[in-house]
C-alpha positions as a Markdown table, in Angstrom:
| # | Residue | x | y | z |
|---|---|---|---|---|
| 1 | Met | 80.1 | 194.2 | 185.4 |
| 2 | Ser | 81.7 | 192.1 | 182.6 |
| 3 | Val | 80.4 | 194.5 | 180.0 |
| 4 | Phe | 82.2 | 197.4 | 181.8 |
| 5 | Arg | 85.4 | 195.4 | 181.8 |
| 6 | Glu | 85.2 | 194.7 | 178.1 |
| 7 | Ile | 84.7 | 198.4 | 177.4 |
| 8 | Ile | 87.8 | 199.3 | 179.6 |
| 9 | Lys | 89.7 | 196.6 | 177.8 |
| 10 | Gly | 88.7 | 198.0 | 174.4 |
| 11 | Ile | 89.7 | 201.5 | 175.4 |
| 12 | Arg | 93.1 | 200.3 | 176.7 |
| 13 | Leu | 93.7 | 198.4 | 173.4 |
| 14 | Thr | 92.7 | 201.4 | 171.4 |
| 15 | Leu | 95.2 | 203.6 | 173.3 |
| 16 | Val | 98.0 | 201.0 | 173.0 |
| 17 | Leu | 97.4 | 200.8 | 169.2 |
| 18 | Trp | 97.3 | 204.6 | 168.9 |
| 19 | Ile | 100.6 | 204.9 | 170.8 |
| 20 | Leu | 102.2 | 202.3 | 168.6 |
| 21 | Thr | 100.9 | 203.5 | 165.2 |
| 22 | Ala | 100.7 | 207.3 | 165.8 |
| 23 | Val | 103.6 | 207.9 | 168.1 |
| 24 | Ile | 106.2 | 205.1 | 168.2 |
| 25 | Tyr | 106.2 | 204.0 | 164.5 |
| 26 | Pro | 106.3 | 207.5 | 163.0 |
| 27 | Ser | 109.1 | 208.5 | 165.4 |
| 28 | Leu | 111.1 | 205.4 | 164.4 |
| 29 | Ile | 110.6 | 206.2 | 160.7 |
| 30 | Leu | 111.7 | 209.8 | 161.3 |
| 31 | Leu | 114.8 | 208.7 | 163.1 |
| 32 | Ala | 115.6 | 206.2 | 160.4 |
| 33 | Gly | 115.4 | 209.0 | 157.8 |
| 34 | Gln | 118.2 | 210.8 | 159.5 |
| 35 | Leu | 120.7 | 207.9 | 159.0 |
| 36 | Pro | 123.4 | 209.1 | 156.6 |
| 37 | Phe | 122.5 | 206.7 | 153.8 |
| 38 | Leu | 118.8 | 207.7 | 153.9 |
| 39 | Gln | 119.0 | 211.5 | 154.4 |
| 40 | Asn | 118.8 | 212.3 | 150.7 |
| 41 | Gln | 115.6 | 210.4 | 150.2 |
| 42 | Ala | 114.1 | 211.6 | 153.5 |
| 43 | His | 114.7 | 215.3 | 152.6 |
| 44 | Gly | 113.2 | 215.1 | 149.1 |
| 45 | Ser | 116.3 | 214.2 | 147.0 |
| 46 | Ile | 116.8 | 217.9 | 146.2 |
| 47 | Val | 119.0 | 218.6 | 143.1 |
| 48 | Val | 121.0 | 221.9 | 143.1 |
| 49 | Asn | 122.4 | 223.9 | 140.2 |
| 50 | Leu | 125.9 | 225.3 | 139.7 |
| 51 | Glu | 125.1 | 228.2 | 142.0 |
| 52 | Asn | 124.0 | 225.7 | 144.8 |
| 53 | Gln | 120.4 | 226.7 | 144.5 |
| 54 | Pro | 117.7 | 224.0 | 144.5 |
| 55 | Val | 116.2 | 223.4 | 141.1 |
| 56 | Gly | 114.0 | 220.4 | 141.8 |
| 57 | Ser | 113.8 | 216.9 | 143.1 |
| 58 | Ala | 115.3 | 213.8 | 141.5 |
| 59 | Leu | 112.1 | 212.0 | 142.4 |
| 60 | Ile | 109.6 | 214.3 | 140.7 |
| 61 | Gly | 109.7 | 215.3 | 137.1 |
| 62 | Gln | 109.5 | 218.8 | 135.7 |
| 63 | Thr | 108.9 | 220.5 | 132.4 |
| 64 | Phe | 111.8 | 221.6 | 130.2 |
| 65 | Thr | 111.0 | 223.7 | 127.2 |
| 66 | Ser | 114.4 | 224.9 | 126.0 |
| 67 | Glu | 115.9 | 222.9 | 123.1 |
| 68 | Arg | 119.1 | 222.9 | 125.1 |
| 69 | Tyr | 117.5 | 220.3 | 127.5 |
| 70 | Phe | 116.0 | 216.9 | 127.2 |
| 71 | Gln | 112.2 | 217.1 | 127.5 |
| 72 | Ser | 110.3 | 215.1 | 130.1 |
| 73 | Arg | 107.2 | 213.1 | 129.8 |
| 74 | Pro | 104.0 | 215.2 | 129.5 |
| 75 | Ser | 102.1 | 215.5 | 132.8 |
| 76 | Thr | 98.4 | 215.9 | 133.3 |
| 77 | Val | 99.0 | 217.6 | 136.6 |
| 78 | Glu | 101.8 | 219.8 | 135.2 |
| 79 | Tyr | 104.2 | 218.2 | 137.7 |
| 80 | Ser | 102.4 | 220.0 | 140.5 |
| 81 | Thr | 103.7 | 223.4 | 139.4 |
| 82 | Gly | 102.0 | 226.5 | 138.2 |
| 83 | Lys | 98.9 | 228.4 | 139.3 |
| 84 | Asp | 96.5 | 225.4 | 139.0 |
| 85 | Ala | 98.6 | 223.1 | 141.2 |
| 86 | Ala | 97.8 | 222.6 | 144.9 |
| 87 | Pro | 100.5 | 224.2 | 147.1 |
| 88 | Thr | 101.2 | 220.8 | 148.7 |
| 89 | Gly | 101.6 | 219.1 | 145.3 |
| 90 | Ile | 99.2 | 216.8 | 143.5 |
| 91 | Ser | 99.5 | 213.5 | 141.7 |
| 92 | Gly | 97.4 | 211.7 | 139.2 |
| 93 | Ala | 96.5 | 210.7 | 135.7 |
| 94 | Ser | 93.9 | 212.1 | 133.4 |
| 95 | Asn | 91.7 | 209.0 | 133.8 |
| 96 | Leu | 90.5 | 209.4 | 130.2 |
| 97 | Ala | 89.4 | 206.1 | 128.6 |
| 98 | Pro | 91.2 | 205.1 | 125.4 |
| 99 | Ser | 87.9 | 205.7 | 123.5 |
| 100 | Asn | 87.7 | 209.3 | 124.8 |
| 101 | Pro | 88.1 | 211.8 | 122.0 |
| 102 | Glu | 89.8 | 214.3 | 124.4 |
| 103 | Leu | 92.6 | 211.8 | 125.0 |
| 104 | Leu | 93.2 | 211.3 | 121.3 |
| 105 | Lys | 93.1 | 215.1 | 120.8 |
| 106 | Arg | 95.7 | 215.7 | 123.5 |
| 107 | Ile | 98.0 | 212.9 | 122.1 |
| 108 | Glu | 97.8 | 214.3 | 118.6 |
| 109 | Ala | 98.6 | 217.8 | 119.8 |
| 110 | Gln | 101.5 | 216.5 | 121.8 |
| 111 | Ala | 102.9 | 214.5 | 118.8 |
| 112 | Lys | 102.5 | 217.5 | 116.5 |
| 113 | Gln | 104.3 | 219.8 | 119.0 |
| 114 | Leu | 107.2 | 217.3 | 119.3 |
| 115 | Gln | 107.5 | 217.1 | 115.5 |
| 116 | Glu | 107.6 | 220.8 | 115.2 |
| 117 | Asn | 110.4 | 220.9 | 117.7 |
| 118 | Gly | 112.3 | 218.3 | 115.6 |
| 119 | Ile | 111.7 | 215.4 | 118.0 |
| 120 | Gln | 110.4 | 212.0 | 116.8 |
| 121 | Pro | 107.5 | 211.2 | 119.1 |
| 122 | Thr | 108.0 | 208.2 | 121.3 |
| 123 | Ala | 105.5 | 206.6 | 123.6 |
| 124 | Asp | 106.7 | 208.2 | 126.8 |
| 125 | Leu | 107.0 | 211.6 | 125.1 |
| 126 | Val | 103.4 | 211.4 | 124.1 |
| 127 | Tyr | 101.6 | 209.5 | 126.9 |
| 128 | Thr | 101.5 | 210.7 | 130.5 |
| 129 | Ser | 102.5 | 208.5 | 133.4 |
| 130 | Gly | 100.0 | 207.2 | 136.0 |
| 131 | Ser | 101.3 | 209.5 | 138.7 |
| 132 | Gly | 101.9 | 212.5 | 136.4 |
| 133 | Leu | 105.2 | 213.0 | 138.3 |
| 134 | Asp | 107.5 | 210.5 | 136.6 |
| 135 | Pro | 111.1 | 212.0 | 136.5 |
| 136 | His | 112.3 | 209.4 | 133.9 |
| 137 | Ile | 112.2 | 208.9 | 130.2 |
| 138 | Thr | 113.2 | 205.8 | 128.2 |
| 139 | Leu | 116.4 | 205.4 | 126.3 |
| 140 | Glu | 114.3 | 205.6 | 123.1 |
| 141 | Ala | 113.1 | 209.0 | 124.1 |
| 142 | Val | 116.6 | 210.2 | 124.9 |
| 143 | Glu | 117.8 | 209.0 | 121.5 |
| 144 | Ala | 114.9 | 210.9 | 119.8 |
| 145 | Gln | 116.2 | 214.1 | 121.4 |
| 146 | Leu | 120.0 | 213.5 | 121.4 |
| 147 | Val | 120.9 | 215.2 | 118.1 |
| 148 | Arg | 118.7 | 218.2 | 118.9 |
| 149 | Val | 120.2 | 218.8 | 122.3 |
| 150 | Ala | 123.8 | 218.3 | 121.0 |
| 151 | Lys | 123.2 | 220.8 | 118.2 |
| 152 | Ala | 121.7 | 223.4 | 120.5 |
| 153 | Arg | 124.7 | 223.2 | 122.9 |
| 154 | Asn | 127.4 | 222.7 | 120.2 |
| 155 | Phe | 128.3 | 219.3 | 121.7 |
| 156 | Ser | 128.9 | 216.1 | 119.8 |
| 157 | Thr | 126.5 | 213.3 | 120.6 |
| 158 | Asp | 129.6 | 211.3 | 121.8 |
| 159 | Glu | 130.0 | 213.9 | 124.6 |
| 160 | Ile | 126.4 | 213.4 | 125.8 |
| 161 | Val | 126.2 | 209.6 | 125.6 |
| 162 | Pro | 128.4 | 209.0 | 128.8 |
| 163 | Leu | 126.1 | 211.3 | 130.7 |
| 164 | Val | 123.1 | 209.4 | 129.5 |
| 165 | Asn | 124.7 | 206.2 | 130.6 |
| 166 | Lys | 125.6 | 207.7 | 134.0 |
| 167 | His | 122.0 | 208.6 | 134.7 |
| 168 | Thr | 120.3 | 205.5 | 133.3 |
| 169 | Gln | 118.6 | 203.4 | 136.0 |
| 170 | Gly | 118.0 | 199.8 | 135.4 |
| 171 | Arg | 114.9 | 197.8 | 135.9 |
| 172 | Phe | 113.4 | 197.7 | 139.4 |
| 173 | Leu | 114.8 | 194.6 | 141.2 |
| 174 | Gly | 116.2 | 193.7 | 137.8 |
| 175 | Ile | 112.9 | 192.5 | 136.4 |
| 176 | Phe | 110.2 | 195.2 | 136.7 |
| 177 | Gly | 109.7 | 198.0 | 134.2 |
| 178 | Glu | 112.2 | 199.4 | 131.7 |
| 179 | Pro | 115.5 | 201.2 | 132.1 |
| 180 | Gly | 115.0 | 204.9 | 132.4 |
| 181 | Val | 117.0 | 208.1 | 132.4 |
| 182 | Asn | 116.5 | 210.8 | 135.1 |
| 183 | Val | 115.8 | 213.9 | 133.0 |
| 184 | Leu | 116.6 | 216.5 | 135.7 |
| 185 | Lys | 119.9 | 214.9 | 136.6 |
| 186 | Leu | 120.9 | 214.5 | 132.9 |
| 187 | Asn | 120.0 | 218.1 | 132.2 |
| 188 | Gln | 122.0 | 219.2 | 135.2 |
| 189 | Glu | 125.0 | 217.3 | 134.0 |
| 190 | Leu | 124.7 | 219.0 | 130.6 |
| 191 | Asp | 125.0 | 222.4 | 132.3 |
| 192 | Val | 128.0 | 221.2 | 134.3 |
| 193 | Leu | 129.7 | 219.9 | 131.1 |
| 194 | Glu | 129.0 | 223.2 | 129.3 |
| 195 | Ala | 130.4 | 225.2 | 132.2 |
| 196 | Ala | 133.6 | 223.1 | 132.2 |
| 197 | Lys | 134.1 | 223.6 | 128.5 |
| 198 | Lys | 134.0 | 227.4 | 128.8 |
């Protein structure tokens, strides 16, 4: 009879844990995401253009090819866009070892392409991030592209620098990582500035 009681006790404990972890906890997190100061993050931090159309997420990088925009870091998963990406999005690095010739070949091709576009290669414009979705570049990468973008838009670099400062995020908790600039938000501000000057 004691074995039967232990089985019933185990089933009850499993049901209680299931209710706590699969029903109550997710419901609380869903409700917390609806609080006014968390709604942007809970709904994907969507960035809209001047026509109020969504153009991306502030949390996920994307590719910019026009010389009028700052370029993002390269992504081994193409920022989860394009025909090869999973519809739900994918994340990941190439997982190529430093000794792998394919990695060296990709890095050399990326550096050559940057130089052809008039950009001095920097580490984060050549190397991919671990997630493949990083929306930030370093201040060094911004400086490498500043003159090129200013020239393409007929701006002075002094007009762009305040926008760079506005979208520079400091170290996480003040100590982890390096300051970074959100590329999508910076490029969006460039469009706003250009529209205001017309």
